[in-house]
C-alpha positions in Angstrom: 20.9 -23.6 -6.0 18.2 -21.5 -4.4 14.5 -22.0 -4.5 11.6 -19.5 -4.9 9.4 -21.2 -2.3 8.8 -24.0 0.3 7.0 -26.0 -1.8 9.6 -26.1 -4.4 12.4 -26.8 -2.0 13.4 -30.4 -3.1 15.9 -30.3 0.1 12.8 -30.4 2.2 10.4 -33.0 3.4 7.0 -33.3 2.9 6.5 -32.4 6.8 8.9 -29.6 6.3 7.6 -28.3 3.5 4.1 -27.9 5.6 5.7 -26.5 8.9 7.5 -23.8 6.3 3.8 -22.9 4.9 2.4 -22.9 7.9 4.9 -20.2 9.5 4.5 -18.1 6.2 0.8 -18.1 7.4 1.1 -17.7 11.2 3.8 -14.7 10.6 1.1 -12.7 8.2 3.7 -11.2 6.4 4.0 -12.9 3.2 1.6 -15.0 1.0 1.7 -18.6 2.3 1.3 -19.8 -1.1 3.3 -19.7 -4.4 2.7 -17.2 -6.5 2.3 -17.4 -10.2 3.8 -14.7 -12.5 1.5 -12.8 -13.8 1.0 -8.8 -15.1 -0.7 -7.6 -12.5 2.3 -7.9 -10.1 4.1 -5.7 -12.4 1.2 -3.1 -12.3 0.6 -3.0 -8.9 4.6 -2.3 -8.4 4.0 0.6 -10.9 0.9 2.3 -9.3 2.5 2.1 -6.0 3.5 5.1 -4.7 6.2 4.0 -2.2 8.2 2.3 -5.5 8.9 6.0 -6.9 9.3 7.2 -3.4 12.0 5.1 -2.8 13.8 5.7 -6.5 14.0 9.1 -5.4 15.5 8.2 -2.4 18.2 5.7 -4.7 18.5 8.7 -7.2 20.0 10.7 -4.5 22.0 7.6 -3.1 23.8 6.7 -6.4 24.7 10.2 -7.6 27.2 10.6 -5.1 28.2 7.3 -4.6 29.4 7.3 -8.3 31.1 10.1 -7.9 33.0 9.9 -5.4 36.0 8.4 -7.2 36.3 11.2 -9.6 37.5 13.5 -7.1 39.1 12.0 -4.6 42.4 11.2 -6.6 42.4 15.3 -7.0 42.4 16.1 -3.3 45.1 13.4 -2.4 47.2 14.7 -5.2 46.6 17.9 -3.6 47.8 17.4 0.0 50.9 16.0 -2.0 50.4 12.0 -2.1 51.3 10.1 -5.5 51.4 6.5 -6.4 51.0 3.8 -4.1 50.9 6.7 -1.1 47.2 7.9 -2.9 46.4 4.7 -3.4 46.6 3.3 0.8 45.4 7.1 1.6 42.2 6.5 -0.4 41.4 3.6 1.8 40.4 5.0 4.8 37.7 7.1 3.9 36.0 3.6 2.5 37.1 1.7 5.7 35.0 3.9 7.7 32.3 3.8 5.4 32.2 -0.2 5.4 32.2 0.2 9.3 29.2 2.4 9.6 27.3 0.2 6.9 27.6 -2.6 9.0 26.4 -0.9 12.0 23.5 0.6 10.7 22.5 -2.4 9.6 22.4 -4.2 12.5 20.8 -1.3 13.8 18.1 -0.8 12.0 17.5 -4.8 11.7 17.1 -4.3 15.4 14.9 -1.3 15.8 13.3 -1.2 12.6 13.8 2.5 12.4 15.0 2.5 8.8 14.1 5.7 8.0 15.4 7.5 10.9 18.6 5.8 10.0 18.5 7.1 6.6 17.7 10.8 7.7 21.0 10.5 10.4 23.2 9.5 7.5 22.4 11.1 4.9 22.7 14.2 6.9 26.0 13.9 7.6 27.3 13.1 4.1 25.5 16.5 3.1 27.9 17.9 5.8 30.7 16.0 4.5 30.0 17.9 1.0 29.1 21.0 2.1 32.6 21.0 3.5 34.3 19.8 0.0 32.1 22.6 -1.6 33.1 25.1 0.9 36.9 25.1 0.8 39.6 24.5 -1.4 42.0 23.4 1.5 42.6 19.5 0.4 42.9 18.8 4.5 39.2 20.1 4.9 38.4 18.2 1.9 39.8 15.2 2.6 38.2 15.4 5.9 34.6 15.9 3.7 35.3 12.9 2.2 34.9 10.7 5.5 31.9 11.9 6.2 30.6 12.2 2.5 31.4 8.3 2.4 29.9 7.7 5.9 26.8 9.5 4.4 26.5 7.4 1.0 27.4 3.8 1.5 25.0 2.7 4.3 22.1 4.2 2.9 22.4 1.6 -0.3 21.5 -1.4 1.6 19.0 0.3 4.1 17.0 1.9 1.4 16.8 -1.2 -0.5 16.1 -3.2 2.4 13.7 -0.7 3.5 11.8 -0.8 0.1 11.9 -4.9 0.8 10.3 -4.6 3.5 7.1 -2.8 2.8 5.8 -4.8 0.0 4.6 -7.7 -0.1 4.6 -10.7 -2.8 7.6 -12.3 -4.3 6.8 -10.8 -8.1 5.9 -7.2 -6.7 8.9 -6.8 -4.5 10.9 -8.0 -7.5 9.8 -5.0 -9.6 9.6 -2.6 -7.0 13.7 -3.2 -6.2 14.3 -3.4 -10.4 12.7 0.0 -10.7 14.4 1.4 -8.0 17.7 0.3 -8.4 17.4 0.8 -12.0 16.8 4.3 -11.6 19.2 4.7 -9.1 22.0 3.2 -12.0 20.7 5.7 -14.1 21.9 8.6 -12.2 25.5 7.4 -13.2 25.0 9.3 -16.3 24.7 12.2 -14.3 27.9 11.9 -11.7 30.2 11.4 -14.8 29.5 14.7 -16.4 28.9 17.2 -13.8 33.0 17.2 -12.7 34.6 19.5 -15.0 38.8 19.2 -15.7 38.5 23.1 -15.6 37.1 23.2 -12.1 40.1 21.2 -10.7 40.4 21.2 -7.4 37.4 22.7 -6.2 34.8 21.1 -8.9 32.0 23.8 -7.6 29.2 22.2 -10.4 29.9 18.6 -9.4 30.0 19.2 -5.5 27.0 21.6 -5.4 24.9 19.4 -7.8 25.9 16.1 -5.6 25.2 18.0 -2.1 21.0 18.9 -4.4 20.8 15.5 -5.2 21.8 14.3 -1.4 19.8 16.6 0.4 16.8 16.6 -1.8 16.6 13.5 -3.1 18.2 11.4 0.0 17.4 13.0 2.9 14.4 15.1 1.8 13.2 11.7 0.0 13.4 9.8 3.6 11.5 12.6 5.6 9.0 12.5 3.2 8.5 8.6 3.0 9.0 8.1 6.7 6.2 10.3 7.1 3.8 9.1 4.9 4.4 5.8 5.9 3.4 7.0 9.5 0.6 7.8 8.6 -0.7 5.2 6.3 0.1 2.8 9.8 -2.1 5.7 11.9 -5.0 5.1 9.7 -4.8 1.4 9.5 -4.5 1.0 13.2 -7.6 3.2 14.0 -9.7 0.8 11.6 -9.7 3.7 8.7 -8.8 1.5 6.1 -10.9 -2.2 6.9 -13.5 -0.8 4.3 -11.0 -2.4 2.0 -11.7 -5.8 3.1 -15.2 -5.6 3.4 -17.2 -8.4 1.2 -13.7 -10.1 0.8 -13.4 -13.3 1.6 -10.2 -14.6 3.9 -8.2 -15.7 0.3 -9.0 -12.5 -1.1 -7.9 -10.4 1.9 -4.5 -12.6 1.7 -4.0 -11.7 -1.6 -4.3 -8.2 -0.9 -0.4 -8.2 0.2 0.6 -5.1 2.0 -3.1 -3.3 1.1 -4.1 -5.6 4.0 -5.3 -3.2 6.6 -3.4 -5.1 8.9 0.1 -4.6 7.3 2.3 -2.4 9.3 5.1 -0.5 7.4 8.4 -0.6 8.5 8.8 3.2 9.2 
């Protein structure tokens, strides 16, 4: 069983619970007391512009992700592969994407450059889908699937981690991530209805739509979020948000969460 907070963890001794709470207070990145469920956290997440910025990015991730399995078999068939060989040839793009996902996870965790990672990876994905759209040569299209997969799959955990990094509070974070994931998954409806059999094997409508989603929502949304967060960090470091905590007690300031002037966003 996973416990919500140190003071509810039965496997910790009283001294260990106290030590964990002190570390949370010293870290200054999470409330050092157990939160109580309240609708205010739901409203706070819904009113936070970051929720919808990450939802925009995530719809740019999951629309192409759900479409991937719809056109890859057609490309392999055009290359002359069928049955077991076709199944085997579908593995390499996913394998490369898996390796890239691990690498981006490691890099983003070490550098905190989640925005930059999303920008680079999503641009690679856009190049891949542009290749799919521009040619009917199945071998070039197959090469494009590698770039497309590399541009999609690493952005899934990186975007969700980025969203989680930039919100404080158990319930607000839960609501925000829930909205982001739910909104993104709704785009599977779009993916399943844009690859028309009559357009096989080029799938102009499908690839063009996915490319637009990746470029506008994922790549563009990442750039927008990155620079808005950098701007907010600059304002906080310059002391231009200090008026938010005027005439407030230490407890009230702490409960502001990521709205505290000393909370610096991951960009």
